[in-house]
C-alpha positions as CSV (number, residue, x, y, z in Angstrom):
1,M,36.5,62.0,-6.4
2,E,40.1,61.7,-8.6
3,Y,38.9,65.0,-10.7
4,M,38.3,67.7,-8.2
5,G,41.7,65.9,-6.4
6,Y,43.5,67.4,-9.6
7,I,41.3,70.4,-10.1
8,I,42.5,71.3,-6.5
9,L,46.5,70.1,-7.7
10,A,46.6,72.6,-10.6
11,I,44.8,75.2,-8.6
12,L,47.8,75.4,-6.5
13,I,50.1,75.0,-8.4
14,I,49.1,78.3,-10.5
15,G,48.6,80.1,-8.2
16,G,53.1,79.5,-6.7
17,F,53.7,80.5,-9.9
18,T,51.4,84.1,-10.0
19,A,52.7,84.8,-6.3
20,L,56.5,84.5,-8.0
21,Y,56.2,86.4,-11.0
22,L,54.8,89.4,-8.2
23,K,57.8,88.8,-6.5
24,K,59.7,89.0,-9.3
25,E,57.9,92.4,-11.0
26,I,58.2,94.0,-7.7
27,V,61.7,93.7,-7.7
28,T,62.2,94.5,-10.8
29,N,60.4,98.1,-10.9
30,D,60.7,101.0,-9.5
31,N,58.6,101.1,-6.3
32,T,56.1,103.7,-7.6
33,E,52.8,104.6,-5.5
34,D,51.3,103.0,-8.2
35,D,52.9,99.8,-7.4
36,K,52.5,99.7,-4.0
37,K,49.5,100.0,-4.4
38,R,48.6,97.3,-6.7
39,I,50.9,95.4,-4.6
40,S,49.5,95.8,-1.6
41,E,46.8,94.8,-3.6
42,L,48.0,91.7,-5.2
43,E,49.5,90.8,-1.9
44,K,45.7,90.8,-0.5
45,D,44.6,89.2,-3.0
46,L,47.3,86.2,-3.0
47,A,46.6,86.4,0.9
48,T,42.9,86.0,-0.4
49,R,43.9,83.0,-2.8
50,D,46.3,81.7,0.1
51,E,43.3,81.6,2.7
52,K,41.5,80.2,-0.8
53,I,43.9,77.5,-1.3
54,N,43.7,76.7,2.9
55,N,40.0,75.8,2.1
56,L,40.9,74.6,-0.8
57,E,43.2,72.1,1.3
58,Q,41.1,71.5,3.8
59,N,37.8,70.6,1.3
60,T,40.8,68.5,-0.5
61,D,41.3,66.7,3.7
62,I,37.3,66.7,3.7
63,V,36.6,65.0,0.1
64,N,40.0,62.6,0.8
65,A,38.1,61.7,4.4
66,K,34.6,61.7,2.8
67,M,36.0,59.4,0.1
68,S,37.6,56.9,2.6
69,S,34.8,56.3,4.0
70,F,32.7,56.2,0.5
71,E,35.2,53.7,-0.5
72,Q,34.6,51.9,3.1
73,I,31.0,52.2,2.3
74,K,31.1,51.2,-1.0
75,T,33.2,47.6,-0.5
76,E,30.2,47.2,3.1
77,K,28.6,47.3,0.0
78,T,30.0,45.0,-2.1
79,Q,30.2,42.4,0.9
80,A,26.0,43.5,2.0
81,E,25.7,43.1,-2.4
82,E,27.1,39.4,-1.6
83,R,25.8,39.1,1.7
84,L,22.8,39.9,-0.5
85,K,22.7,37.6,-3.1
86,S,23.7,34.3,-0.7
87,V,20.6,35.4,1.2
88,E,18.0,35.6,-2.6
89,Q,20.0,31.9,-3.3
90,E,19.1,30.6,0.3
91,R,15.6,32.0,-0.2
92,N,14.9,30.4,-3.6
93,I,16.0,27.1,-2.0
94,L,14.2,27.2,1.1
95,K,11.5,28.4,-1.4
96,T,11.4,25.8,-4.1
97,K,12.1,23.2,-0.4
98,V,8.3,24.8,0.8
99,T,7.3,24.5,-3.1
100,T,8.5,21.1,-2.6
101,L,7.3,19.5,0.5
102,E,3.6,21.7,-0.1
103,N,3.3,20.0,-3.0
104,K,3.7,16.4,-1.0
105,E,1.6,17.9,1.0
106,D,-0.9,18.2,-1.2
107,A,-0.2,14.9,-3.2
108,R,-0.4,13.0,0.5
109,N,-4.0,15.0,1.9
110,E,-4.6,13.7,-1.7
111,A,-3.7,10.4,-0.8
112,L,-5.6,10.7,2.6
113,R,-8.4,11.8,1.2
114,K,-9.0,9.3,-1.1
115,S,-8.2,6.8,1.4
116,L,-10.3,8.2,4.0
117,D,-13.1,7.8,1.2
118,K,-12.8,4.4,0.1
119,S,-12.2,4.2,4.1
120,N,-16.4,5.6,4.6
121,A,-17.4,3.6,1.2
122,L,-16.1,0.1,2.7
123,Q,-17.7,1.8,6.0
124,E,-20.8,1.9,4.3
125,S,-20.6,-1.6,2.4
126,L,-20.2,-2.9,6.2
127,E,-22.7,-1.5,7.2
128,K,-25.3,-2.0,4.4
129,E,-23.7,-5.7,5.1
130,K,-24.3,-5.3,9.1
131,E,-27.7,-3.4,8.6
132,R,-28.8,-6.6,5.7
133,L,-27.3,-9.4,8.1
134,N,-29.3,-8.2,10.9
135,D,-32.6,-8.3,8.2
136,E,-32.2,-11.6,7.5
137,R,-32.2,-12.9,11.0
138,V,-34.6,-11.2,12.0
139,A,-36.6,-12.4,9.3
140,E,-34.9,-15.5,9.0
141,K,-36.6,-15.1,13.0
142,E,-39.2,-14.6,11.8
143,A,-39.9,-17.1,9.4
144,Q,-38.7,-19.3,11.8
145,F,-41.4,-18.4,14.5
146,E,-43.9,-18.1,11.8
147,S,-43.1,-22.1,11.4
148,M,-43.5,-22.9,14.8
149,K,-47.0,-20.9,15.2
150,K,-48.2,-23.1,12.2
151,Q,-47.4,-26.5,13.7
152,W,-48.9,-24.9,16.7
153,G,-51.8,-23.9,15.2
154,E,-52.0,-27.3,13.1
155,H,-50.9,-30.0,16.3
156,E,-54.2,-30.4,17.3
157,K,-55.5,-31.0,14.0
158,D,-52.2,-33.3,12.8
159,I,-52.1,-35.3,16.0
160,E,-55.9,-36.2,15.7
161,N,-54.6,-37.6,12.4
162,H,-51.6,-39.6,13.8
163,I,-53.7,-41.7,16.3
164,Q,-56.3,-42.8,13.7
165,M,-53.6,-43.4,11.6
166,I,-51.9,-45.9,14.6
167,C,-55.7,-47.1,15.1
168,K,-56.5,-48.2,11.6
169,N,-52.7,-49.9,11.3
170,H,-53.1,-51.5,14.9
171,I,-56.8,-52.2,14.2
172,L,-57.7,-50.0,17.7
173,T,-60.9,-48.3,18.4
174,Y,-60.6,-44.4,17.8
175,I,-63.2,-42.4,19.9
176,P,-63.6,-39.0,18.0
177,Q,-64.5,-36.0,20.4
178,E,-68.0,-36.1,20.1
179,D,-68.5,-40.2,20.8
180,F,-66.9,-39.5,24.2
181,P,-69.1,-40.7,26.6
182,Y,-69.6,-38.3,28.7
183,P,-71.4,-35.6,27.3
184,R,-69.2,-32.4,29.7
185,N,-65.7,-33.2,29.5
186,K,-64.5,-33.9,25.7
187,P,-60.4,-34.6,25.1
188,D,-58.9,-34.4,21.9
189,N,-58.6,-37.8,21.1
190,T,-59.0,-40.9,22.9
191,V,-57.9,-44.5,22.3
192,K,-61.0,-47.8,23.4
193,I,-58.2,-50.6,24.9
194,S,-59.3,-53.2,27.2
195,E,-63.3,-51.7,27.9
196,Q,-60.9,-48.3,28.8
197,Y,-60.4,-45.3,27.2
198,I,-56.8,-44.3,26.9
199,I,-56.9,-39.5,26.4
200,F,-53.9,-37.9,24.4
201,D,-54.9,-34.7,24.7
202,S,-52.8,-32.4,22.5
203,K,-51.6,-28.9,23.6
204,S,-49.8,-26.0,22.5
205,P,-47.9,-22.7,23.0
206,S,-51.0,-20.2,22.3
207,N,-48.0,-17.2,21.8
208,D,-44.3,-17.2,20.7
209,D,-43.2,-16.6,24.2
210,L,-42.4,-20.4,25.5
211,S,-41.0,-18.9,29.1
212,N,-44.9,-19.1,30.6
213,F,-45.6,-23.1,28.4
214,P,-44.1,-25.0,31.2
215,N,-46.3,-23.6,33.8
216,Y,-49.1,-24.1,31.7
217,I,-48.5,-27.6,31.2
218,K,-48.0,-28.3,34.9
219,N,-51.5,-26.2,35.5
220,Q,-53.0,-28.6,32.3
221,T,-52.5,-31.5,34.9
222,D,-54.6,-30.7,37.6
223,N,-57.1,-30.1,34.5
224,L,-56.9,-33.2,33.7
225,K,-59.2,-34.7,37.1
226,K,-62.6,-34.0,34.7
227,Y,-61.8,-37.0,33.0
228,A,-59.7,-39.7,35.1
229,K,-63.0,-39.0,37.8
230,H,-64.7,-42.1,35.4
231,K,-64.6,-45.5,36.0
232,D,-63.9,-46.8,32.7
233,V,-60.6,-44.3,31.7
234,K,-57.3,-45.5,32.6
235,K,-55.6,-43.1,35.6
236,E,-52.6,-42.9,33.1
237,L,-53.1,-39.7,30.5
238,F,-51.2,-38.0,27.6
239,L,-50.7,-34.8,27.2
240,V,-49.2,-34.0,23.8
241,I,-46.5,-31.6,23.0
242,P,-45.1,-30.1,19.9
243,T,-41.1,-31.2,19.2
244,N,-39.9,-28.0,19.1
245,T,-41.4,-27.2,22.5
246,L,-40.0,-30.0,24.2
247,H,-36.5,-27.9,25.4
248,T,-39.0,-25.4,27.7
249,I,-40.1,-29.2,29.7
250,K,-38.3,-29.8,32.2
251,Q,-40.5,-32.4,33.6
252,F,-42.3,-35.1,31.9
253,T,-43.5,-37.2,34.3
254,Y,-46.5,-35.3,37.1
255,N,-48.1,-38.3,39.9
256,M,-51.3,-36.2,40.5
257,G,-52.4,-39.3,43.4
258,D,-55.4,-41.0,41.7
259,Y,-54.3,-40.4,38.6
260,N,-50.6,-40.2,36.8
261,V,-50.0,-37.8,34.2
262,Y,-47.4,-38.3,30.9
263,V,-45.7,-34.9,28.7
264,I,-44.9,-37.1,25.4
265,T,-44.1,-35.8,22.1
266,K,-46.4,-37.5,18.5
267,D,-43.1,-39.5,18.6
268,A,-44.1,-41.6,21.8
269,I,-47.8,-41.6,21.1
270,E,-47.0,-45.0,18.8
271,P,-44.9,-46.8,21.6
272,I,-47.1,-45.9,23.9
273,I,-50.2,-47.5,22.0
274,I,-48.4,-50.3,21.2
275,S,-47.5,-50.9,24.9
276,L,-50.5,-50.7,25.8
277,R,-52.1,-53.0,23.1
278,K,-50.5,-55.8,24.8
279,I,-52.8,-55.7,27.8
280,Q,-54.8,-56.9,25.0
281,E,-54.1,-60.3,24.5
282,F,-55.2,-60.7,28.5
283,Q,-58.3,-61.7,28.7
284,L,-58.5,-60.6,32.3
285,V,-55.3,-59.0,33.9
286,E,-56.4,-60.8,37.4
287,K,-55.3,-64.3,35.6
288,L,-51.7,-63.3,34.7
289,S,-49.2,-64.9,36.9
290,P,-46.5,-62.7,38.7
291,E,-44.1,-63.5,35.9
292,E,-46.1,-62.4,33.7
293,R,-46.8,-59.2,35.0
294,D,-43.0,-58.4,35.3
295,D,-43.2,-58.9,32.0
296,I,-45.3,-56.9,31.2
297,C,-44.6,-54.1,33.6
298,R,-40.7,-54.4,31.5
299,I,-41.3,-54.5,28.4
300,I,-43.9,-51.3,29.1
301,G,-41.0,-49.4,31.0
302,K,-38.9,-50.6,28.5
303,F,-40.8,-48.7,25.8
304,A,-41.4,-45.7,28.6
305,H,-37.2,-45.7,29.1
306,T,-36.8,-45.8,25.3
307,T,-39.4,-42.9,24.5
308,K,-37.7,-41.0,26.6
309,R,-34.3,-41.4,25.6
310,R,-35.1,-41.4,21.8
311,I,-36.3,-37.9,22.3
312,Q,-33.7,-36.7,24.6
313,I,-31.5,-37.5,22.3
314,D,-33.4,-36.1,19.0
315,Q,-34.0,-33.0,21.1
316,Y,-29.9,-32.7,21.8
317,F,-29.3,-33.8,17.6
318,A,-31.7,-31.2,16.7
319,E,-29.4,-28.3,18.8
320,E,-26.7,-29.8,17.6
321,F,-27.4,-29.5,14.1
322,L,-29.5,-25.8,14.2
323,D,-26.1,-24.7,16.5
324,T,-23.9,-26.0,13.2
325,L,-26.7,-24.5,10.9
326,K,-26.6,-21.1,12.8
327,K,-22.7,-21.1,12.7
328,A,-22.5,-22.2,8.8
329,S,-24.6,-18.4,8.1
330,N,-22.6,-16.5,10.2
331,Q,-18.9,-17.9,9.9
332,L,-19.1,-19.4,6.3
333,P,-18.0,-16.3,3.8
334,R,-20.5,-14.7,1.7
335,E,-19.8,-17.3,-2.2
336,I,-19.4,-20.6,0.2
337,L,-22.6,-19.6,1.8
338,K,-24.6,-19.1,-1.5
339,S,-23.0,-22.1,-3.1
340,V,-24.3,-24.4,-0.1
341,I,-27.7,-23.1,-0.9
342,E,-27.5,-23.6,-4.3
343,F,-26.8,-27.5,-3.4
344,E,-28.8,-27.2,-0.3
345,G,-31.9,-26.9,-2.6
346,A,-30.8,-29.3,-5.2
347,E,-30.5,-32.0,-2.2
348,K,-34.0,-34.3,-1.7
349,L,-34.6,-36.8,1.1
350,N,-37.1,-39.7,0.4
351,P,-37.1,-41.8,3.2
352,P,-39.4,-45.0,3.6
353,M,-43.6,-43.5,2.5
354,E,-45.6,-45.3,5.0
355,K,-49.0,-47.1,3.3
356,R,-51.6,-48.2,5.3
357,N,-52.7,-51.4,6.1
358,K,-49.1,-52.1,5.3
359,Q,-47.4,-53.7,8.0
360,I,-43.6,-52.8,9.7
361,L,-42.1,-56.3,10.4
362,T,-39.7,-56.1,13.1
363,Q,-37.6,-59.4,11.2
364,E,-37.6,-57.2,7.9
365,L,-36.0,-54.6,10.6
366,I,-33.7,-57.1,12.0
367,D,-32.3,-58.0,8.8
368,K,-31.9,-55.1,8.0
369,R,-30.2,-54.3,11.0
370,I,-27.3,-57.2,10.3
371,Q,-27.1,-56.5,6.3
372,L,-25.9,-52.9,7.9
373,N,-23.5,-54.2,10.0
374,K,-21.8,-57.1,7.7
375,E,-21.3,-53.8,4.8
376,I,-19.6,-52.0,8.0
377,E,-17.2,-54.6,8.8
378,I,-16.1,-55.6,4.7
379,R,-15.5,-51.8,4.7
380,E,-13.7,-52.0,7.9
381,I,-15.4,-49.3,9.5
382,P,-14.7,-48.7,13.2
383,E,-17.5,-47.8,15.4
384,I,-18.9,-45.0,16.9
385,D,-18.4,-44.8,20.9
386,A,-20.8,-41.6,20.8
387,K,-20.8,-40.6,24.8
388,I,-23.5,-38.0,24.8
389,S,-24.0,-36.5,28.2
390,F,-26.8,-34.5,28.7
391,K,-28.0,-31.9,31.5
392,D,-31.0,-33.3,32.8
393,K,-30.6,-36.6,34.6
394,K,-33.6,-36.9,35.9
395,N,-34.9,-37.9,33.2
396,D,-32.9,-40.8,32.2
397,E,-33.9,-42.2,35.5
398,E,-38.4,-42.2,35.0
């Protein structure tokens, strides 16, 4: 644009010099027609040139105005370029931040995915462990029921063998079922004491549901009337139930009017037979003095009460032991429980064996108790005051 300005300036200078020269020629030369004509042409040419110069000046003004506008645009362009560069820098910074955040987000998502996988794996492991424990509980419960059913199935034969052994040890007469004198009614076990038949009838549940067992026992007390109607059958009859069903029984004595029925377990049979055997030492009960009769009744009552209390306490501790075992299985850590099971398998209890024709002497038991008391005093072991409360106090009164 500056070069165009210089050209216009040069043209103006040349035009000026040309006009001066023409005027000079007109002054110096004669005024001929040709000259006038020439001058007229030159004047026209000069006017044309002046017009051109004016046009050029106008164009120059326009060019200068455009140049000024161009400079302004150039400045605005420079400013725009600066702003663009600043925006590009900000864009690059933001792009870097976005890339960083995306990388962090990807890393966080990856960590979250791994954590979720671990959580799912742990959840699956816990579900499997829960299923395994449930299976173990179900299997344990099934095994327990199978053991109970097996015990119930063998209960009748077990009671028969136990009573036969008691009769041999105490020189009593055991009456087998086929030798019972009355053909239509045959009790499971009969012991003959003082010319009387003592009935021990074995009863056990028919299935795993023990809820109906108390009603079954109550109904069986009515069926014992077929034995009690005979004169030489003692009017105290006994129903022998498995020990593991004892917790379902709430009533152990039934007064049926003409006879009484007692619900007992295997552990109570021998004390009862021994109590009844004491009567055999007297030839006629009618010859006994009131004091002797009271002594007999007191001994029998003591045996009955002791038997019931022993059954009740054994039942209490059996429930406590079972509850403790369940808590150990559920609350002990797996590794400790595994070690406990291993130690349990290695343990073995050896209680004193009972031999036939070998009497258990009361004095030996007393001497053993005295020896234990002395050892307790020597070792300064404090006495245990057992405060046991039972839900059913009615049985204690009986």
